C-alpha positions in Angstrom: 2.6 131.8 -134.3 6.0 130.4 -135.2 6.7 129.4 -131.6 3.3 127.6 -131.5 4.1 125.6 -134.7 7.5 124.7 -133.3 6.0 123.6 -130.0 3.4 121.3 -131.9 6.2 119.9 -134.1 8.3 119.2 -131.1 5.3 117.4 -129.4 4.8 115.4 -132.5 8.4 114.3 -132.5 8.3 113.3 -128.8 5.0 111.3 -129.1 5.6 110.0 -132.5 2.1 111.2 -133.6 1.1 114.2 -135.7 -0.5 117.1 -133.9 -4.3 116.9 -133.7 -6.1 119.5 -135.7 -9.1 121.6 -134.5 -11.3 119.7 -137.0 -10.4 116.4 -135.5 -11.2 117.7 -132.0 -14.5 119.1 -133.3 -15.5 115.7 -134.9 -14.6 113.9 -131.6 -16.8 116.3 -129.7 -19.7 115.8 -132.1 -19.4 112.0 -131.8 -19.4 112.2 -128.0 -22.5 114.4 -128.1 -24.2 112.0 -130.5 -23.4 109.1 -128.2 -24.9 110.9 -125.2 -28.0 111.8 -127.2 -28.4 108.2 -128.4 -28.2 107.0 -124.8 -30.9 109.4 -123.6 -33.0 108.6 -126.7 -33.2 104.9 -125.7 -33.5 105.7 -122.0 -36.3 108.3 -122.3 -39.3 105.9 -123.1 -38.5 103.7 -120.0 -38.1 106.8 -117.9 -41.5 108.2 -119.1 -43.2 104.9 -118.5 -41.8 104.7 -114.9 -43.0 108.3 -114.2 -46.5 107.8 -115.7 -47.1 104.3 -114.2 -45.4 104.6 -110.8 -44.5 108.1 -109.7 -47.5 110.1 -111.1 -50.1 107.9 -109.4 -48.1 108.0 -106.2 -48.0 111.8 -106.3 -51.7 112.0 -107.0 -52.4 109.6 -104.1 -50.2 111.8 -101.8 -52.2 114.9 -103.0 -55.6 113.3 -102.1 -54.2 112.2 -98.7 -54.9 115.8 -97.6 -58.5 115.8 -98.8 -61.8 114.2 -97.7 -62.5 112.6 -101.2 -64.9 109.8 -101.2 -64.0 108.4 -104.6 -66.8 110.3 -106.5 -68.0 113.8 -106.5 -66.5 116.9 -104.9 -63.8 117.1 -102.3 -62.1 119.7 -100.2 -58.8 120.1 -98.4 -58.8 119.0 -94.8 -55.1 119.5 -94.0 -53.7 117.1 -91.5 -57.0 115.7 -90.3 -56.5 112.3 -91.9 -53.1 111.9 -90.4 -54.5 113.1 -87.0 -57.1 110.3 -87.2 -54.4 107.8 -87.9 -52.4 109.0 -84.9 -55.5 108.7 -82.7 -54.9 104.9 -82.7 -57.7 102.3 -82.7 -57.7 99.7 -85.4 -54.9 101.5 -87.2 -52.5 100.9 -84.2 -53.4 97.2 -84.1 -52.8 97.0 -87.9 -49.4 98.7 -87.5 -48.4 96.3 -84.7 -49.4 93.3 -86.8 -47.5 94.7 -89.8 -44.3 95.0 -87.8 -44.7 91.5 -86.3 -45.2 89.9 -89.7 -42.5 92.0 -91.4 -39.7 91.4 -88.9 -40.6 87.7 -88.5 -40.6 87.3 -92.3 -37.2 89.0 -92.7 -35.6 86.9 -90.1 -37.0 83.5 -91.0 -36.6 83.8 -94.8 -33.0 84.9 -94.5 -32.0 82.4 -91.8 -33.6 79.4 -93.6 -32.6 80.6 -97.0 -29.0 80.9 -95.9 -29.0 77.5 -94.3 -30.5 75.9 -97.4 -28.0 77.7 -99.6 -25.1 76.5 -97.5 -26.4 72.9 -97.4 -27.1 72.8 -101.2 -24.0 74.7 -102.3 -21.6 72.0 -103.5 -21.5 68.5 -102.0 -25.1 67.3 -101.9 -26.1 64.8 -104.6 -29.2 65.8 -106.7 -28.9 69.3 -105.3 -30.2 70.8 -108.5 -33.5 68.8 -108.1 -33.8 69.9 -104.5 -33.1 73.5 -105.4 -35.8 73.4 -108.1 -38.4 71.9 -105.6 -37.6 74.6 -103.0 -37.7 77.4 -105.5 -40.9 76.2 -107.2 -43.4 77.9 -104.8 -41.9 81.3 -105.7 -43.3 81.2 -109.3 -46.8 80.2 -108.1 -49.6 82.7 -107.5 -49.8 84.0 -103.9 -53.5 83.8 -104.0 -53.5 80.2 -105.3 -51.0 79.0 -102.7 -52.9 80.9 -99.9 -56.2 79.1 -100.8 -54.3 75.8 -100.7 -52.9 76.6 -97.2 -56.3 77.8 -96.1 -57.6 74.3 -96.9 -54.7 72.8 -95.0 -55.4 74.9 -91.9 -59.2 74.2 -91.8 -60.7 72.6 -88.7 -61.1 69.3 -90.5 -58.2 69.9 -92.8 -55.0 67.8 -93.4 -53.0 69.4 -90.6 -55.5 68.6 -87.9 -56.1 65.2 -89.3 -52.4 64.4 -89.2 -52.2 65.6 -85.6 -55.1 63.4 -84.7 -53.6 60.4 -86.5 -50.4 60.6 -84.5 -52.2 61.0 -81.2 -51.6 64.8 -80.8 -55.2 65.9 -80.5 -54.2 68.4 -77.9 -52.4 70.4 -80.6 -55.3 70.7 -82.9 -56.4 74.2 -83.5 -58.7 76.4 -85.6 -55.5 77.8 -87.0 -56.9 80.7 -88.9 -59.8 81.4 -86.5 -57.7 81.6 -83.3 -56.2 85.1 -82.6 -53.2 83.4 -80.9 -52.3 81.3 -84.0 -53.4 83.2 -87.0 -50.2 85.4 -87.3 -47.8 82.4 -87.0 -49.9 80.5 -89.6 -49.8 83.5 -92.1 -46.0 83.8 -91.5 -45.5 80.1 -92.3 -47.3 80.5 -95.6 -45.3 83.6 -96.5 -41.9 82.0 -95.6 -42.7 78.8 -97.4 -43.4 80.7 -100.6 -40.4 83.1 -100.5 -37.6 81.1 -98.9 -36.6 79.6 -102.3 -36.0 83.1 -103.7 -33.7 84.0 -100.8 -31.9 80.7 -101.2 -31.2 81.5 -104.8 -29.8 84.9 -103.9 -27.4 83.3 -101.3 -26.4 80.6 -103.8 -25.4 83.4 -106.2 -23.3 85.0 -103.5 -21.7 81.7 -102.4 -20.6 81.1 -106.0 -18.2 84.0 -105.6 -16.5 82.4 -102.6 -13.2 80.8 -103.5 -12.9 77.1 -102.4 -9.2 77.5 -102.2 -9.6 80.3 -99.7 -11.9 78.2 -97.5 -9.4 75.3 -97.7 -6.5 77.6 -96.7 -8.5 78.8 -93.7 -9.3 75.2 -92.7 -5.6 74.2 -93.0 -4.8 77.2 -90.7 -7.0 75.7 -88.0 -10.1 77.9 -88.5 -13.3 76.3 -87.2 -16.5 76.0 -89.2 -17.9 79.1 -87.6 -14.7 81.1 -88.1 -14.6 80.1 -91.8 -18.2 81.3 -92.2 -17.7 84.5 -90.2 -14.4 85.6 -91.7 -14.4 84.1 -95.2 -17.9 83.3 -96.4 -20.0 86.1 -94.8 -17.9 89.1 -96.1 -18.0 87.6 -99.6 -21.8 87.2 -99.6 -22.6 90.5 -97.9 -24.0 92.0 -101.1 -26.5 89.1 -101.3 -27.4 89.6 -97.6 -28.2 93.3 -98.2 -30.4 92.6 -101.3 -32.2 89.6 -99.7 -32.9 91.4 -96.4 -34.1 94.6 -98.2 -36.5 92.8 -100.6 -37.9 90.6 -97.8 -38.4 93.6 -95.5 -40.4 95.4 -98.2 -42.4 92.4 -99.1 -43.1 91.6 -95.5 -44.3 95.1 -94.6 -46.6 95.5 -97.6 -48.1 92.0 -97.5 -51.7 91.8 -98.7 -52.5 88.9 -101.0 -51.9 86.1 -98.4 -53.8 87.8 -95.6 -56.8 88.8 -97.8 -57.0 85.2 -99.1 -56.4 83.4 -95.8 -58.3 85.5 -93.3 -59.4 88.8 -94.8 -57.9 90.5 -91.7 -59.8 88.3 -89.1 -60.6 87.0 -86.7 -61.7 90.3 -85.1 -58.9 92.2 -86.8 -56.2 89.9 -85.3 -54.4 89.6 -88.7 -55.2 92.9 -90.2 -52.2 94.8 -91.5 -51.7 98.3 -92.9 -52.2 97.1 -96.5 -55.5 95.4 -95.6 -56.7 98.4 -93.7 -55.9 100.6 -96.7 -58.0 98.3 -98.9 -60.9 98.3 -96.5 -60.9 102.1 -95.8 -60.6 102.9 -99.5 -62.7 100.4 -101.4 -65.1 99.1 -98.7 -65.7 102.2 -96.6 -65.3 104.6 -99.5 -62.9 106.9 -97.5 -60.4 107.5 -100.3 -58.7 110.4 -98.7 -58.1 108.6 -95.4 -56.9 105.5 -97.4 -54.5 107.6 -99.3 -53.1 109.1 -96.1 -52.7 105.6 -94.6 -50.9 104.5 -97.8 -48.6 107.5 -97.6 -47.7 106.6 -94.0 -47.0 103.0 -94.9 -44.8 104.1 -97.8 -42.8 106.4 -95.5 -42.4 103.6 -92.9 -41.1 101.2 -95.5 -38.7 103.8 -96.9 -37.4 104.7 -93.5 -36.9 101.1 -92.3 -35.3 100.1 -95.6 -32.8 103.0 -95.5 -32.1 102.3 -91.9 -31.5 98.6 -92.6 -29.2 99.3 -95.5 -27.1 101.7 -93.4 -27.0 99.2 -90.5 -25.8 96.4 -92.8 -23.3 98.7 -94.4 -21.9 99.7 -91.1 -21.7 96.1 -89.8 -19.9 95.0 -93.0 -17.3 97.7 -92.7 -16.8 96.9 -89.0 
């Protein structure tokens, strides 16, 4: 006991502080526990809301994916029958192909155009704040409202065909939303127009972190415009690239509003995607079990592609 007291006294002389008592340690531990409890107390309501609103319905939908439920009445387990019907092909295969075409095109176009706009409106353009606002404005508008406006533009006697006729390009006039060869490009144009402003803002936030002095030093060292972008700008904005590409991939694969308003999946299923097929199978045909199975498949596809994209971007950024 005497040796312990002498050791504590010696430690106090070295550090210049009195030895800490067991009561002080106990109070510190109690305060730390109270802080952790307070953090969880404020976090718990948000966590419960997330579980009840998002995860619980998703789990229930996954459960009914293995049943033949029609929305009302009794149901029974059918095992993998719904998934076997999906794998058989038919309209589901066409919807899956359309989903991939729209999703990949949407990711590429929004990110390329958004990055070009961000680079052009980053520093030197006069009235750039006004131009940024105009480009970003469609993002805050309703997808249904803008889709109905574009549906009027794409009509046979709409503004687009009238403009082509007025400039002598009658040969380019089309029934844009009624032609299977042009309906997907028309839908992609609408989606890109409404979302490119959001991607531009993400890249502008990333470009704000790039040091002008670093770019100037690279220029003085003889680096070309492409070299400055590839070795100075791109590594700095890589977090923005990852976020923008991930969000656009998810939005592109689960698109529903624009297609439902523009074409309803037509003509002849040429623009039908997985989301539209889920809606028709569930609420039009009354096949809730099959619709839940298709929704589960779409969710898994989105998760797998999103994770793969994140890993690919992470690998390329490290390389």
